[in-house]
C-alpha positions as CSV (number, residue, x, y, z in Angstrom):
1,X,107.7,121.0,101.4
2,X,105.9,119.4,98.6
3,X,102.5,117.6,98.5
4,X,100.3,116.0,96.0
5,X,96.8,114.8,96.9
6,X,94.5,112.8,94.5
7,X,90.8,113.3,94.7
8,X,90.8,110.0,96.6
9,X,93.2,107.2,97.2
10,X,96.7,108.7,97.3
11,X,98.4,111.3,99.4
12,X,102.1,112.2,98.9
13,X,104.1,114.5,101.2
14,X,107.8,115.5,101.4
15,X,109.2,117.8,104.0
16,X,112.5,118.8,105.4
17,X,114.0,120.3,108.5
18,X,117.1,122.4,108.0
19,X,116.8,124.6,111.1
20,X,118.6,123.4,114.2
21,X,120.3,120.2,115.2
22,X,120.3,117.3,112.7
23,X,119.0,118.0,109.2
24,X,116.6,115.5,107.7
25,X,114.0,115.0,105.0
26,X,110.9,112.8,105.2
27,X,108.7,111.2,102.5
28,X,105.2,110.1,103.5
29,X,103.0,108.2,101.1
30,X,99.5,107.2,102.1
31,X,97.1,105.1,100.0
32,X,93.7,103.5,100.5
33,X,92.7,100.1,99.1
34,X,90.3,100.4,96.1
35,X,87.4,99.0,98.2
36,X,87.7,101.8,100.8
37,X,85.1,104.5,99.7
38,X,85.5,106.7,102.8
39,X,82.7,108.4,104.7
40,X,81.1,111.5,103.3
41,X,81.1,114.2,106.0
42,X,79.5,117.6,106.3
43,X,81.9,120.6,106.8
44,X,81.3,124.3,107.1
45,X,81.5,126.4,104.0
46,X,81.8,130.1,103.6
47,X,78.6,130.7,101.7
48,X,76.4,127.6,102.0
49,X,76.7,126.5,105.6
50,X,77.2,122.9,106.4
51,X,77.6,120.8,103.2
52,X,78.7,117.3,102.3
53,X,82.0,117.7,100.6
54,X,84.7,116.1,102.8
55,X,85.6,112.4,102.7
56,X,87.3,110.7,105.5
57,X,88.6,107.2,106.4
58,X,90.6,105.6,109.1
59,X,91.9,102.9,106.8
60,X,94.9,104.5,105.2
61,X,98.2,102.7,104.5
62,X,101.2,104.8,105.3
63,X,104.8,104.4,104.2
64,X,107.4,106.7,105.8
65,X,111.0,107.2,104.9
66,X,113.5,109.6,106.6
67,X,116.9,110.7,105.3
68,X,119.7,112.6,106.9
69,X,120.7,115.7,105.0
70,X,124.0,117.3,104.5
71,X,125.1,120.5,102.8
72,X,126.3,120.3,99.2
73,X,128.6,123.2,98.2
74,X,128.0,122.4,94.4
75,X,124.2,122.3,94.7
76,X,124.2,125.1,97.3
77,X,121.5,123.2,99.1
78,X,121.0,120.4,101.5
79,X,120.9,116.9,99.9
80,X,120.2,113.4,101.1
81,X,123.5,112.1,102.5
82,X,124.8,110.1,99.5
83,X,126.8,107.5,101.4
84,X,124.3,106.8,104.2
85,X,121.2,104.6,104.2
86,X,117.9,106.2,105.2
87,X,117.4,106.6,108.9
88,X,113.9,105.0,108.4
89,X,113.4,103.0,105.2
90,X,109.8,102.5,104.2
91,X,108.3,102.0,107.7
92,X,104.6,101.0,107.2
93,X,101.4,101.4,109.1
94,X,97.8,100.4,108.3
95,X,96.4,102.8,110.9
96,X,96.4,106.1,109.1
97,X,93.5,108.5,108.9
98,X,93.0,110.3,105.5
99,X,90.7,113.1,104.4
100,X,89.9,115.2,101.3
101,X,87.7,118.2,101.0
Protein backbone atom coordinates (compact mmCIF):
# COMPACT_ATOMS: atom_id res chain seq x y z
CA UNK A 1 0.00 0.00 0.00
CA UNK A 2 0.96 3.60 -0.57
CA UNK A 3 -0.17 6.78 1.09
CA UNK A 4 0.56 10.48 0.96
CA UNK A 5 -0.83 12.97 3.47
CA UNK A 6 -0.37 16.72 3.21
CA UNK A 7 -0.14 18.81 6.39
CA UNK A 8 -3.81 19.62 5.72
CA UNK A 9 -6.19 19.40 2.79
CA UNK A 10 -5.25 16.25 0.82
CA UNK A 11 -5.00 12.55 1.68
CA UNK A 12 -4.15 9.92 -0.96
CA UNK A 13 -4.19 6.17 -0.41
CA UNK A 14 -3.69 3.14 -2.65
CA UNK A 15 -4.05 -0.42 -1.48
CA UNK A 16 -4.44 -3.83 -3.02
CA UNK A 17 -5.74 -7.21 -2.02
CA UNK A 18 -4.02 -10.17 -3.65
CA UNK A 19 -4.73 -12.84 -1.04
CA UNK A 20 -7.87 -14.92 -1.54
CA UNK A 21 -10.73 -14.71 -3.98
CA UNK A 22 -10.89 -11.78 -6.36
CA UNK A 23 -7.85 -9.55 -6.61
CA UNK A 24 -8.39 -5.79 -6.58
CA UNK A 25 -6.73 -2.41 -6.07
CA UNK A 26 -8.36 0.69 -4.59
CA UNK A 27 -7.47 4.38 -4.84
CA UNK A 28 -8.94 6.78 -2.29
CA UNK A 29 -8.37 10.53 -2.52
CA UNK A 30 -9.83 12.82 0.12
CA UNK A 31 -9.69 16.61 0.05
CA UNK A 32 -11.15 19.43 2.09
CA UNK A 33 -12.38 22.72 0.71
CA UNK A 34 -9.99 25.62 1.32
CA UNK A 35 -12.41 27.22 3.80
CA UNK A 36 -12.43 24.11 6.07
CA UNK A 37 -9.84 24.80 8.78
CA UNK A 38 -10.56 21.71 10.86
CA UNK A 39 -10.81 21.57 14.64
CA UNK A 40 -7.64 21.55 16.71
CA UNK A 41 -7.74 18.64 19.18
CA UNK A 42 -5.71 17.56 22.17
CA UNK A 43 -4.08 14.16 21.94
CA UNK A 44 -1.78 12.23 24.29
CA UNK A 45 1.96 12.58 23.71
CA UNK A 46 4.74 10.40 25.08
CA UNK A 47 6.58 13.12 27.00
CA UNK A 48 4.27 16.14 27.31
CA UNK A 49 0.86 14.72 28.22
CA UNK A 50 -2.19 16.04 26.40
CA UNK A 51 -1.21 18.58 23.73
CA UNK A 52 -3.00 20.37 20.90
CA UNK A 53 -1.48 18.84 17.77
CA UNK A 54 -4.21 16.92 15.96
CA UNK A 55 -6.61 18.49 13.51
CA UNK A 56 -9.90 16.88 12.55
CA UNK A 57 -12.88 17.59 10.30
CA UNK A 58 -16.03 15.80 9.22
CA UNK A 59 -16.15 17.71 5.94
CA UNK A 60 -13.85 15.68 3.70
CA UNK A 61 -14.65 15.00 0.06
CA UNK A 62 -13.78 11.41 -0.87
CA UNK A 63 -13.27 9.90 -4.33
CA UNK A 64 -12.97 6.10 -4.54
CA UNK A 65 -11.99 3.92 -7.49
CA UNK A 66 -11.65 0.13 -7.49
CA UNK A 67 -9.98 -2.02 -10.17
CA UNK A 68 -9.85 -5.74 -10.68
CA UNK A 69 -6.29 -7.10 -10.83
CA UNK A 70 -4.86 -9.92 -12.89
CA UNK A 71 -1.48 -11.60 -12.92
CA UNK A 72 0.96 -10.38 -15.59
CA UNK A 73 3.70 -12.89 -16.40
CA UNK A 74 5.94 -10.22 -17.95
CA UNK A 75 5.72 -7.85 -14.99
CA UNK A 76 5.69 -10.77 -12.53
CA UNK A 77 3.09 -8.87 -10.54
CA UNK A 78 -0.61 -8.14 -10.41
CA UNK A 79 -1.73 -5.31 -12.69
CA UNK A 80 -5.02 -3.55 -13.28
CA UNK A 81 -6.98 -5.58 -15.81
CA UNK A 82 -6.13 -3.72 -19.04
CA UNK A 83 -9.31 -4.57 -20.97
CA UNK A 84 -11.82 -3.99 -18.18
CA UNK A 85 -13.24 -0.75 -16.82
CA UNK A 86 -12.91 -0.02 -13.10
CA UNK A 87 -15.35 -1.88 -10.85
CA UNK A 88 -16.02 1.47 -9.18
CA UNK A 89 -15.07 4.58 -11.14
CA UNK A 90 -14.62 7.71 -9.03
CA UNK A 91 -17.52 7.26 -6.61
CA UNK A 92 -17.81 10.37 -4.44
CA UNK A 93 -18.93 11.26 -0.94
CA UNK A 94 -18.94 14.54 0.95
CA UNK A 95 -19.25 12.74 4.29
CA UNK A 96 -15.68 11.79 5.07
CA UNK A 97 -13.84 12.42 8.34
CA UNK A 98 -10.20 13.48 8.06
CA UNK A 99 -7.41 13.94 10.59
CA UNK A 100 -3.75 14.82 10.84
CA UNK A 101 -1.48 14.69 13.85
